[in-house]
C-alpha positions as CSV (number, residue, x, y, z in Angstrom):
1,X,-25.3,-14.5,-13.8
2,X,-24.4,-11.8,-11.2
3,X,-22.1,-9.0,-12.3
4,X,-18.9,-8.8,-10.3
5,X,-19.1,-5.0,-10.2
6,X,-22.6,-4.8,-8.6
7,X,-22.6,-7.0,-5.6
8,X,-23.8,-5.3,-2.4
9,X,-23.3,-8.2,-0.1
10,X,-20.9,-11.1,0.4
11,X,-20.5,-13.0,-2.9
12,X,-21.2,-16.7,-2.6
13,X,-18.7,-19.2,-3.8
14,X,-19.9,-20.4,-7.2
15,X,-21.7,-23.7,-7.2
16,X,-20.7,-24.4,-10.9
17,X,-18.2,-23.0,-13.3
18,X,-18.8,-20.3,-15.9
19,X,-17.8,-20.1,-19.5
20,X,-14.9,-17.7,-20.2
21,X,-17.2,-16.1,-22.9
22,X,-19.4,-15.0,-20.0
23,X,-16.6,-14.0,-17.6
24,X,-14.5,-11.9,-20.0
25,X,-17.1,-9.2,-20.6
26,X,-17.6,-8.9,-16.8
27,X,-13.9,-8.2,-16.3
28,X,-14.0,-5.6,-19.2
29,X,-17.0,-3.9,-17.6
30,X,-15.4,-3.9,-14.2
31,X,-12.8,-1.5,-15.6
32,X,-15.4,1.1,-16.7
33,X,-14.7,3.5,-13.8
34,X,-10.9,2.9,-13.7
35,X,-8.6,5.7,-14.6
36,X,-7.4,5.7,-18.2
37,X,-3.7,5.0,-17.7
38,X,-3.2,4.4,-21.4
39,X,-4.4,7.9,-22.0
40,X,-1.9,9.4,-19.5
41,X,-4.5,10.4,-16.9
42,X,-2.7,8.6,-14.0
43,X,0.3,10.3,-12.4
44,X,1.4,7.2,-10.3
45,X,0.8,3.5,-10.0
46,X,1.3,2.7,-13.7
47,X,4.3,3.3,-16.0
48,X,3.4,3.1,-19.7
49,X,5.0,4.1,-23.0
50,X,3.1,2.4,-25.8
51,X,1.3,-0.8,-26.7
52,X,4.3,-2.2,-28.5
53,X,6.4,-2.2,-25.3
54,X,3.4,-3.4,-23.3
55,X,3.0,-6.4,-25.6
56,X,6.7,-7.4,-25.1
57,X,6.1,-7.4,-21.4
58,X,2.8,-9.3,-21.6
59,X,4.2,-11.9,-24.0
60,X,7.3,-12.5,-21.9
61,X,5.2,-12.8,-18.8
62,X,2.8,-15.3,-20.4
63,X,5.7,-17.6,-21.4
64,X,6.5,-18.0,-17.7
65,X,3.0,-17.6,-16.4
66,X,2.9,-20.9,-14.5
67,X,6.6,-21.3,-13.5
68,X,7.4,-20.6,-9.9
69,X,10.6,-18.7,-9.2
70,X,10.9,-20.4,-5.8
71,X,11.8,-23.6,-7.6
72,X,15.1,-22.7,-9.2
73,X,16.3,-26.4,-9.3
74,X,13.2,-27.2,-11.3
75,X,13.3,-24.1,-13.5
76,X,17.0,-23.4,-14.2
77,X,16.0,-21.1,-17.0
78,X,14.4,-18.8,-14.4
79,X,17.5,-19.0,-12.2
80,X,19.5,-17.8,-15.2
81,X,17.1,-15.0,-16.2
82,X,17.0,-13.8,-12.6
83,X,20.8,-13.8,-12.3
84,X,21.1,-11.8,-15.5
85,X,18.5,-9.2,-14.4
86,X,20.5,-8.7,-11.2
87,X,23.7,-8.4,-13.1
88,X,22.3,-5.8,-15.4
89,X,21.1,-3.8,-12.4
90,X,24.5,-4.0,-10.7
91,X,26.1,-2.8,-13.9
92,X,23.7,0.1,-14.3
93,X,24.3,1.3,-10.7
94,X,28.1,0.9,-10.9
95,X,28.4,-1.8,-8.3
96,X,31.9,-3.3,-7.6
97,X,32.8,-6.8,-8.5
98,X,32.1,-8.0,-5.0
99,X,28.4,-6.9,-5.2
100,X,25.3,-9.0,-5.2
101,X,21.6,-8.6,-5.4
102,X,18.2,-10.1,-5.1
103,X,15.1,-9.9,-7.2
104,X,12.1,-9.0,-5.1
105,X,8.4,-8.3,-5.5
106,X,8.6,-4.6,-5.2
107,X,10.1,-1.6,-3.3
108,X,8.5,-2.5,0.0
109,X,10.1,-6.0,0.0
110,X,13.5,-4.6,-1.2
111,X,13.4,-2.0,1.7
112,X,12.2,-4.7,4.2
113,X,15.2,-6.9,3.3
114,X,17.6,-4.0,3.6
115,X,16.3,-3.0,7.0
116,X,16.4,-6.7,8.1
117,X,20.0,-6.9,6.9
118,X,21.1,-3.8,8.7
119,X,19.4,-5.0,11.9
120,X,21.0,-8.4,11.8
121,X,24.4,-7.2,10.8
122,X,24.9,-4.9,13.8
123,X,24.5,-5.8,17.4
124,X,23.2,-3.1,19.7
125,X,22.2,-3.2,23.4
126,X,18.8,-1.5,23.1
127,X,16.0,-1.3,20.5
128,X,17.6,-0.7,17.1
129,X,16.7,2.3,15.1
130,X,17.0,3.9,11.6
131,X,17.9,7.6,11.2
132,X,16.7,9.4,8.1
133,X,14.9,12.4,6.8
134,X,11.2,13.0,7.1
135,X,10.9,12.6,3.4
136,X,11.9,8.9,3.3
137,X,9.2,6.5,2.0
138,X,6.8,5.1,4.6
139,X,7.9,1.5,3.7
140,X,10.8,2.0,6.1
141,X,8.4,2.5,8.9
142,X,6.4,-0.5,7.8
143,X,9.5,-2.6,7.8
144,X,10.5,-1.2,11.2
145,X,7.1,-2.1,12.6
146,X,7.4,-5.7,11.6
147,X,11.1,-6.1,12.5
148,X,11.1,-4.3,15.8
149,X,13.0,-1.1,15.1
150,X,12.3,2.6,15.6
151,X,12.6,5.2,12.8
152,X,14.0,8.6,13.8
153,X,13.0,11.2,11.2
154,X,14.8,14.5,11.0
155,X,13.6,17.7,9.3
156,X,14.0,18.4,5.6
157,X,15.5,21.6,4.4
158,X,13.6,24.4,2.7
159,X,14.7,22.8,-0.6
160,X,13.1,19.4,0.4
161,X,16.4,17.7,0.8
162,X,17.7,15.7,3.8
163,X,20.1,17.6,6.0
164,X,23.2,15.5,6.8
165,X,24.0,17.5,10.0
166,X,20.6,16.8,11.4
167,X,20.9,13.1,10.5
168,X,24.3,12.9,12.2
169,X,23.0,14.6,15.3
170,X,20.2,12.1,15.7
171,X,22.4,9.0,15.5
172,X,22.8,7.1,18.8
173,X,24.3,3.9,20.2
174,X,21.3,1.9,18.9
175,X,21.4,3.2,15.3
176,X,21.9,0.4,12.8
177,X,21.0,2.2,9.5
178,X,20.8,5.5,7.9
179,X,18.8,5.9,4.7
180,X,18.2,8.5,2.1
181,X,16.1,9.1,-1.1
182,X,17.3,9.2,-4.7
183,X,14.8,10.7,-5.3
184,X,12.0,11.2,-2.7
185,X,8.5,10.3,-3.7
186,X,6.9,13.5,-2.4
187,X,9.2,16.0,-4.1
188,X,11.4,14.2,-6.6
189,X,14.4,15.5,-4.7
190,X,17.8,13.7,-4.6
191,X,19.2,13.8,-1.1
192,X,22.9,14.6,-0.8
193,X,24.0,11.0,-0.9
194,X,27.7,11.7,-0.9
195,X,27.5,13.9,2.2
196,X,25.2,11.4,4.0
197,X,27.5,8.6,3.0
198,X,30.3,10.4,4.8
199,X,28.2,10.4,7.9
200,X,27.6,6.7,7.5
201,X,31.3,6.1,7.1
202,X,32.2,8.1,10.3
203,X,29.7,6.0,12.3
204,X,30.3,2.7,10.6
205,X,26.6,2.3,9.7
206,X,24.7,0.5,6.9
207,X,23.7,3.2,4.4
208,X,20.7,2.4,2.2
209,X,19.7,4.5,-0.8
210,X,16.1,4.2,-1.8
211,X,16.0,4.7,-5.5
212,X,12.8,2.7,-6.0
213,X,11.0,5.5,-7.7
214,X,13.6,6.8,-10.1
215,X,16.4,4.3,-10.2
216,X,15.7,3.1,-13.8
217,X,15.3,6.7,-15.0
218,X,18.1,8.6,-13.2
219,X,21.1,7.2,-15.2
220,X,19.4,8.0,-18.5
221,X,18.2,11.4,-17.2
222,X,21.9,12.2,-16.8
223,X,22.6,11.0,-20.4
224,X,20.2,13.6,-21.8
225,X,22.1,16.3,-20.1
226,X,20.0,16.7,-16.9
227,X,21.9,17.1,-13.6
228,X,21.8,14.0,-11.4
229,X,24.1,13.9,-8.3
230,X,26.1,10.7,-7.5
231,X,23.6,8.4,-5.8
232,X,24.6,4.8,-6.5
233,X,27.6,2.6,-5.7
234,X,30.0,5.3,-7.0
235,X,29.5,6.7,-3.5
236,X,31.9,4.5,-1.5
237,X,29.7,4.4,1.7
238,X,26.5,3.2,0.0
239,X,25.9,-0.3,1.4
240,X,22.7,-1.1,-0.4
241,X,20.4,0.3,-3.0
242,X,16.8,-0.5,-4.0
243,X,15.3,0.2,-7.5
244,X,12.0,-0.9,-8.9
245,X,11.9,-2.6,-12.2
246,X,8.2,-2.2,-12.4
247,X,8.4,1.6,-12.3
248,X,10.6,3.3,-14.8
249,X,12.1,0.0,-15.7
250,X,8.7,-0.8,-17.3
251,X,8.7,-4.4,-16.2
252,X,5.5,-6.2,-15.0
253,X,4.6,-6.1,-11.4
254,X,6.0,-7.1,-9.0
255,X,9.7,-6.6,-9.8
256,X,12.3,-4.8,-7.9
257,X,16.0,-5.2,-7.1
258,X,17.8,-5.0,-3.8
259,X,21.5,-4.6,-4.5
260,X,24.3,-4.8,-1.9
261,X,27.9,-3.7,-2.1
262,X,29.2,-7.1,-1.0
263,X,27.3,-10.3,-1.8
264,X,28.2,-11.6,1.6
265,X,25.7,-9.1,3.1
266,X,22.8,-11.2,1.7
267,X,23.3,-13.7,4.5
268,X,21.8,-11.1,6.9
269,X,18.4,-11.0,5.2
270,X,18.1,-14.6,3.9
271,X,16.1,-17.4,5.6
272,X,16.8,-21.0,6.1
273,X,15.0,-23.6,8.2
274,X,15.4,-27.3,8.5
275,X,13.3,-28.2,11.5
276,X,10.4,-29.9,9.7
277,X,10.0,-33.2,7.9
278,X,10.8,-32.0,4.4
279,X,14.4,-31.0,4.9
280,X,15.9,-27.6,4.2
281,X,13.7,-24.7,3.2
282,X,15.6,-21.6,2.1
283,X,14.8,-18.3,0.4
284,X,17.0,-15.2,0.0
285,X,13.9,-12.9,-0.1
286,X,10.8,-12.6,2.1
287,X,8.4,-14.3,-0.3
288,X,8.3,-18.0,-1.0
289,X,6.5,-18.7,-4.2
290,X,7.3,-16.0,-6.7
291,X,5.8,-15.4,-10.2
292,X,8.2,-16.5,-12.9
293,X,6.4,-14.2,-15.3
294,X,7.8,-11.1,-13.4
295,X,11.3,-12.3,-13.8
296,X,10.9,-13.1,-17.5
297,X,9.2,-9.8,-18.2
298,X,11.9,-7.8,-16.4
299,X,14.6,-9.7,-18.4
300,X,12.8,-9.1,-21.7
301,X,12.1,-5.4,-21.2
302,X,15.7,-4.6,-20.2
303,X,17.0,-6.5,-23.3
304,X,14.3,-5.0,-25.5
305,X,14.8,-1.4,-24.6
306,X,18.5,-1.4,-23.9
307,X,20.3,1.8,-23.0
308,X,19.0,3.6,-26.1
309,X,15.4,2.8,-25.4
310,X,15.7,4.0,-21.8
311,X,17.3,7.2,-23.0
312,X,14.4,7.8,-25.3
313,X,12.0,7.2,-22.3
314,X,14.0,9.9,-20.4
315,X,13.6,12.3,-23.4
316,X,9.8,11.8,-23.4
317,X,9.6,12.4,-19.6
318,X,11.6,15.6,-20.0
319,X,9.4,16.8,-22.8
320,X,6.3,16.3,-20.7
321,X,7.9,18.0,-17.7
322,X,9.0,21.0,-19.8
323,X,5.6,21.6,-21.5
324,X,3.7,21.0,-18.3
325,X,5.9,23.4,-16.3
326,X,5.5,26.2,-18.8
327,X,1.7,25.5,-19.2
328,X,1.0,25.4,-15.5
329,X,3.0,28.6,-14.8
330,X,1.0,30.3,-17.6
331,X,-2.3,29.7,-15.8
332,X,-3.2,32.7,-13.5
333,X,-3.0,31.7,-9.8
334,X,-0.9,28.5,-10.3
335,X,2.8,28.1,-9.8
336,X,5.2,25.1,-10.2
337,X,7.0,24.5,-7.0
338,X,10.8,24.7,-7.1
339,X,13.4,23.2,-6.9
340,X,12.2,21.1,-9.8
341,X,14.9,18.4,-10.1
342,X,13.6,15.3,-11.7
343,X,10.5,13.7,-13.1
344,X,8.1,14.7,-10.3
345,X,6.3,18.0,-10.6
346,X,4.4,19.9,-7.9
347,X,2.2,23.0,-8.4
348,X,0.4,25.1,-5.9
349,X,-2.1,28.0,-5.8
350,X,-0.9,31.5,-5.3
351,X,-4.4,33.0,-5.5
352,X,-6.7,32.8,-2.4
353,X,-9.7,32.6,-4.7
354,X,-8.3,29.5,-6.4
355,X,-8.8,26.7,-3.7
356,X,-6.4,23.8,-4.5
357,X,-8.7,21.2,-3.0
358,X,-11.6,22.4,-5.2
359,X,-9.3,22.5,-8.2
360,X,-8.3,18.8,-7.5
361,X,-12.0,17.8,-7.3
362,X,-13.0,19.6,-10.5
363,X,-10.0,18.2,-12.3
364,X,-10.9,14.7,-11.0
365,X,-14.4,15.1,-12.5
366,X,-12.7,15.5,-15.9
367,X,-11.2,12.0,-15.6
368,X,-7.8,12.8,-14.2
369,X,-6.4,11.0,-11.1
370,X,-5.2,13.8,-8.8
371,X,-2.6,13.3,-6.1
372,X,-2.4,16.0,-3.4
373,X,0.8,16.7,-1.5
374,X,0.7,17.7,2.1
375,X,4.0,19.7,2.5
376,X,4.0,21.9,0.6
377,X,0.2,21.9,-0.1
378,X,0.3,21.1,-3.8
379,X,-0.9,18.9,-6.6
380,X,1.7,16.3,-7.6
381,X,2.5,14.7,-11.0
382,X,4.9,11.8,-11.2
383,X,5.7,11.7,-14.8
384,X,6.5,8.9,-17.2
385,X,6.7,8.7,-21.0
386,X,2.9,8.6,-21.7
387,X,2.5,12.0,-20.2
388,X,4.2,13.5,-23.2
389,X,1.1,12.5,-25.1
390,X,-1.4,13.8,-22.6
391,X,0.3,17.0,-21.5
392,X,-1.7,19.3,-23.8
393,X,-5.1,17.8,-22.8
394,X,-4.1,18.1,-19.2
395,X,-3.3,21.8,-19.5
396,X,-6.6,22.5,-21.3
397,X,-8.6,20.8,-18.6
398,X,-6.5,22.3,-15.8
399,X,-7.1,25.9,-17.1
400,X,-10.9,25.2,-17.4
401,X,-11.0,23.8,-13.9
402,X,-9.1,26.8,-12.5
403,X,-11.5,29.1,-14.2
404,X,-14.5,27.2,-12.9
405,X,-13.2,27.2,-9.3
406,X,-12.4,30.9,-9.4
407,X,-15.7,31.9,-11.1
408,X,-17.9,29.9,-8.8
409,X,-15.9,30.4,-5.6
410,X,-15.7,26.7,-5.0
411,X,-14.1,25.3,-1.8
412,X,-13.0,21.7,-1.7
413,X,-12.4,19.1,1.0
414,X,-8.9,18.2,2.0
415,X,-7.9,14.7,0.9
416,X,-4.3,13.6,1.3
417,X,-4.8,9.8,0.9
418,X,-2.5,8.8,-1.9
419,X,-2.5,5.0,-1.6
């Protein structure tokens, strides 16, 4: 039987079925060259604490593996679970009683729906646009491409934050949304949400806060004594907020929330169609069929961890960040980039003989997945709880890699492709 990892040409559709006993080892072997995320060697994509928590997520997902969250009338249990997940999110982010929300497949869909809502809620004479900082996630440009908007990106400050005055200056008669990061992916920086919210209020604009990366960490980060500026619905001008359950929420993919200050705003991104033989087809999100397992797993992990469990996650992330920061700064020629606000960590080379691209390549050869940041030129770590276990090993390999690059005078190739 051909191995699924070794095909060099188009794979033919199988003429007959295969036994699971034959297929399972092929799937296991297919992972041989994947990054060891359980070992904390992956600084993005996966969020992991331990096998006990993972088993809760897997078991909850499997209970709803075959249920379709599109069919709420057929699966009222899923409708209830989804409603409770949304309610827990609204509570966490201090939403008012009028608020509502939608369970989506991920941050890109949450952002897409917010952009769609802003476009549909405000009539302009020309091509609508979004005004934001250059640090905002590319998903906004993706949404704008599909929905027929422009994105006007303003310069960040030296501290990597959005500049409210620059955003306000870029607003024009066709602006329908301003958006900000809490935090940004590239730097882990919280934009000044309250100040940008004041700009949104003055211009009567939909204001979206992208908290997809850190939404389910930030409230608990604050609880362990770390500074977190107001970024959620406590800021009166925040219209909508996105937060990914499958990141620091530790739910199964895909799971995210789009929350709006007033539930009536959901009408601007929902879809309904009756012009076909089967009657009314309606969805409040972009996707039709949706995995019930994602809903069940999100509900289970929120209930399982509770506030105390998420606070412990925050402590583990802070421990990893503290030890990595000290260890990286202790390596000659390397320096952690500041400001250092949240769970993301950037470090750069201060020694011309220590080429950062070569360092990334050597470190990658040791089994670590390396993310390179463009501005500033740096290596990026987006930390989650498992990195508290892998921090010491990372520092050992990083020091060895730095010594090898410097001793051999290695020069690397620039590679900024993250996704």
